[in-house]
C-alpha positions as CSV (number, residue, x, y, z in Angstrom):
1,M,-14.8,21.3,-9.5
2,L,-15.7,18.7,-6.9
3,R,-14.0,19.1,-3.7
4,K,-13.3,16.9,-0.7
5,G,-12.1,18.3,2.6
6,G,-10.9,21.5,0.8
7,I,-8.8,19.5,-1.8
8,T,-10.0,18.9,-5.3
9,L,-10.7,15.4,-6.3
10,Q,-8.2,15.8,-9.2
11,K,-5.4,16.5,-6.8
12,I,-6.4,13.5,-4.6
13,L,-6.3,11.3,-7.7
14,Q,-3.0,12.7,-8.8
15,K,-1.5,11.9,-5.3
16,R,-2.9,8.4,-5.3
17,V,-1.5,7.7,-8.8
18,K,1.9,9.0,-7.9
19,I,2.1,6.6,-4.9
20,A,0.7,3.7,-7.0
21,R,3.3,4.2,-9.8
22,R,6.1,4.3,-7.2
23,L,4.8,1.2,-5.6
24,A,4.7,-0.6,-9.0
25,D,8.4,0.3,-9.5
26,E,9.3,-1.8,-6.6
27,L,7.9,-5.0,-8.0
28,K,10.1,-7.5,-9.9
29,K,9.4,-10.0,-12.7
30,D,7.6,-13.2,-11.6
31,Q,6.9,-12.1,-8.0
32,V,3.6,-13.1,-6.4
33,V,2.2,-9.9,-5.1
34,N,-0.8,-9.3,-2.9
35,V,-2.3,-5.8,-3.2
36,G,-4.4,-4.5,-0.3
37,V,-7.4,-2.1,-0.3
38,G,-7.0,1.6,-1.0
39,I,-4.1,3.0,-3.1
40,P,-2.5,-0.5,-3.6
41,T,-5.5,-1.5,-5.7
42,L,-4.2,0.9,-8.4
43,V,-0.8,-0.8,-8.7
44,P,-1.8,-3.3,-11.4
45,N,-2.6,-0.3,-13.7
46,Y,1.0,0.8,-13.7
47,L,3.0,-2.4,-14.0
48,E,3.7,-1.7,-17.7
49,D,5.9,-4.6,-19.0
50,T,6.7,-6.1,-15.6
51,Q,5.1,-9.5,-15.4
52,V,4.1,-10.2,-11.8
53,Y,1.3,-12.4,-10.5
54,I,-1.2,-10.3,-8.5
55,H,-2.8,-12.3,-5.7
56,S,-6.2,-11.3,-4.3
57,E,-7.2,-12.8,-1.0
58,N,-10.8,-13.4,-2.2
59,G,-9.4,-16.1,-4.5
60,L,-7.6,-14.9,-7.6
61,L,-4.0,-15.3,-8.7
62,G,-3.2,-13.4,-11.9
63,M,-5.3,-10.3,-11.4
64,G,-5.0,-7.7,-14.2
65,P,-5.8,-4.0,-14.3
66,N,-9.1,-2.7,-13.1
67,A,-11.9,-3.5,-15.5
68,Q,-13.4,-0.7,-17.6
69,N,-16.6,-0.3,-19.5
70,E,-17.7,-3.5,-21.3
71,D,-15.0,-5.5,-19.4
72,I,-16.8,-5.0,-16.1
73,D,-18.1,-8.2,-14.6
74,M,-19.2,-7.9,-11.0
75,D,-18.7,-11.6,-10.5
76,L,-14.9,-10.9,-11.0
77,I,-13.9,-8.4,-8.2
78,S,-10.9,-7.7,-6.1
79,A,-10.8,-8.0,-2.3
80,S,-11.8,-4.3,-2.4
81,K,-15.0,-5.3,-4.3
82,K,-13.8,-3.4,-7.4
83,P,-14.3,-5.0,-10.9
84,V,-11.0,-6.4,-12.2
85,T,-9.6,-8.3,-15.1
86,M,-7.5,-11.5,-15.3
87,I,-4.2,-12.0,-17.2
88,Q,-3.6,-15.2,-19.3
89,G,-3.1,-18.2,-17.0
90,A,-4.8,-16.7,-14.0
91,S,-6.2,-19.1,-11.3
92,L,-9.4,-19.0,-9.2
93,F,-9.7,-20.7,-5.9
94,D,-11.5,-20.5,-2.5
95,S,-10.6,-18.4,0.4
96,S,-9.1,-21.3,2.4
97,Q,-6.5,-21.9,-0.3
98,S,-5.9,-18.2,-0.7
99,F,-5.1,-17.8,3.0
100,A,-3.0,-21.0,2.9
101,M,-0.9,-19.3,0.3
102,I,-0.5,-16.3,2.6
103,R,0.1,-18.2,5.9
104,G,2.4,-20.7,4.1
105,G,4.8,-17.9,3.1
106,H,4.1,-18.1,-0.7
107,I,3.5,-14.3,-1.1
108,D,6.7,-12.5,-2.2
109,V,5.4,-9.0,-1.6
110,A,2.4,-7.6,0.2
111,V,1.6,-4.0,-0.9
112,L,-0.7,-2.7,1.8
113,G,-2.6,0.5,2.6
114,A,-2.4,1.8,6.1
115,L,-4.0,4.2,8.5
116,Q,-0.7,4.8,10.4
117,V,2.9,3.6,10.3
118,D,5.0,4.1,13.4
119,E,8.7,5.0,13.4
120,T,9.7,1.4,13.8
121,G,7.7,0.2,10.8
122,E,4.7,-1.2,12.7
123,I,1.4,-0.5,10.9
124,A,-2.2,-0.1,11.7
125,N,-4.6,-0.8,8.9
126,W,-7.8,-2.4,10.0
127,A,-9.7,-0.4,12.6
128,V,-10.2,3.2,13.7
129,P,-11.1,3.5,17.4
130,G,-14.7,4.6,17.9
131,E,-15.6,4.5,14.2
132,R,-17.2,2.0,11.9
133,I,-14.8,-0.6,10.6
134,L,-14.9,-2.5,7.3
135,G,-13.5,-5.8,8.7
136,V,-10.2,-7.3,9.5
137,G,-9.8,-9.0,6.1
138,G,-6.3,-10.5,5.5
139,A,-4.2,-7.7,6.8
140,M,-2.9,-9.5,9.9
141,D,-2.1,-12.6,7.9
142,L,-0.3,-10.7,5.3
143,V,1.7,-8.8,7.9
144,A,2.8,-12.0,9.4
145,G,3.1,-14.2,6.3
146,A,4.4,-12.1,3.3
147,K,8.2,-12.1,2.6
148,T,8.3,-8.4,2.0
149,I,5.8,-5.7,3.1
150,I,5.6,-2.4,1.4
151,V,3.1,0.3,2.6
152,G,1.5,2.9,0.4
153,L,-0.5,5.7,2.0
154,S,-1.0,9.5,1.8
155,H,1.5,11.4,3.9
156,Q,-1.2,13.1,6.1
157,A,-4.8,12.6,7.0
158,K,-7.6,14.8,5.7
159,N,-7.2,17.0,8.8
160,G,-3.5,17.4,8.3
161,D,-2.4,14.9,11.0
162,P,0.7,12.9,10.2
163,K,0.1,9.3,9.3
164,I,3.8,8.4,9.9
165,V,3.9,8.7,13.7
166,Q,6.1,8.1,16.6
167,K,3.6,5.6,18.2
168,L,0.4,4.0,16.8
169,T,-2.9,5.3,18.2
170,C,-4.9,2.9,16.0
171,P,-4.9,-0.8,16.7
172,S,-1.8,-2.6,15.4
173,S,-2.0,-5.1,12.6
174,G,0.9,-7.1,14.0
175,S,4.3,-6.8,15.5
176,R,6.1,-7.5,12.2
177,K,7.7,-4.4,10.7
178,V,7.3,-3.2,7.1
179,D,10.2,-2.9,4.7
180,M,9.3,0.3,2.9
181,V,6.9,3.2,3.2
182,V,5.8,5.2,0.1
183,T,3.8,8.4,0.3
184,E,3.3,11.3,-2.2
185,R,6.0,13.2,-0.3
186,A,8.7,10.6,0.4
187,V,9.9,7.1,0.3
188,F,11.4,5.5,3.4
189,D,13.3,2.3,3.9
190,V,12.8,0.6,7.2
191,K,15.7,-1.3,8.6
192,D,16.3,-2.7,12.1
193,G,13.3,-0.7,13.5
194,K,14.5,2.7,12.1
195,M,13.2,4.8,9.2
196,F,15.6,6.1,6.5
197,L,14.6,8.8,4.1
198,K,15.4,7.4,0.6
199,E,13.6,9.7,-1.8
200,M,11.6,13.0,-1.3
201,D,9.5,15.5,-3.2
202,P,11.8,18.1,-4.6
203,T,9.3,20.9,-4.0
204,I,9.7,20.7,-0.2
205,S,12.7,20.8,2.2
206,I,13.7,18.2,4.7
207,E,12.5,20.6,7.4
208,D,9.1,20.8,5.7
209,L,9.0,17.0,5.6
210,K,9.8,16.8,9.3
211,K,6.9,19.1,10.1
212,M,4.5,16.8,8.4
213,T,6.0,13.7,9.8
214,S,5.7,12.9,13.5
215,A,8.0,10.0,13.4
216,H,11.8,10.4,13.7
217,F,13.8,9.4,10.6
218,E,17.4,9.5,9.4
219,V,18.4,10.8,6.0
220,S,20.1,8.2,3.7
221,S,23.5,9.2,2.4
222,D,22.2,8.7,-1.2
223,L,19.0,10.6,-0.8
224,S,17.3,11.3,-4.1
225,K,15.2,14.5,-4.5
226,N,13.8,13.5,-7.9
227,Y,10.8,11.7,-6.5
């Protein structure tokens, strides 16, 4: 079995799928949704019957699930450079129009990956200090321009360090706070600069969750342990 950092690739995939499914559950009919790189690129695969319009900042509105086998056309890729499909009625346009949509407030929901989230909901998702970066992309525009921001990320880094932290150590993507944080361990709402535990993995305790979460959070009165 292939292994990565002591964890099987199968377990990594299971974790990513769990997060992507939960992110997809948050999307509503007819919303215009931008999906960022990383785990959010899996979201279109789990929308089932929910008709949303997936926006990709490289110039596509109406992105469908990831392309497989004979449907792969490398001239049709997502912002993550992954081959994708289009739904009926999809539109293609240039980057200036794509970013005009973002900056003009026409994106209902941005589903973003992140390196870190702090306890107030501020995120870092574009650069790691001292390491090679992939580029800024549209993260900062999305953080500023989308009506709702939902972040999906693994709860801990490969070395076990928390990704939900008291204070960012990676460069911030913008002062705007996110509305929700989804990991494989828990779901948090962010309101007025505070994190509220909304759902959690039933196989762990709240004390376990606190040990793997550097940030302070409050427990919602209607906490669900069926996540």
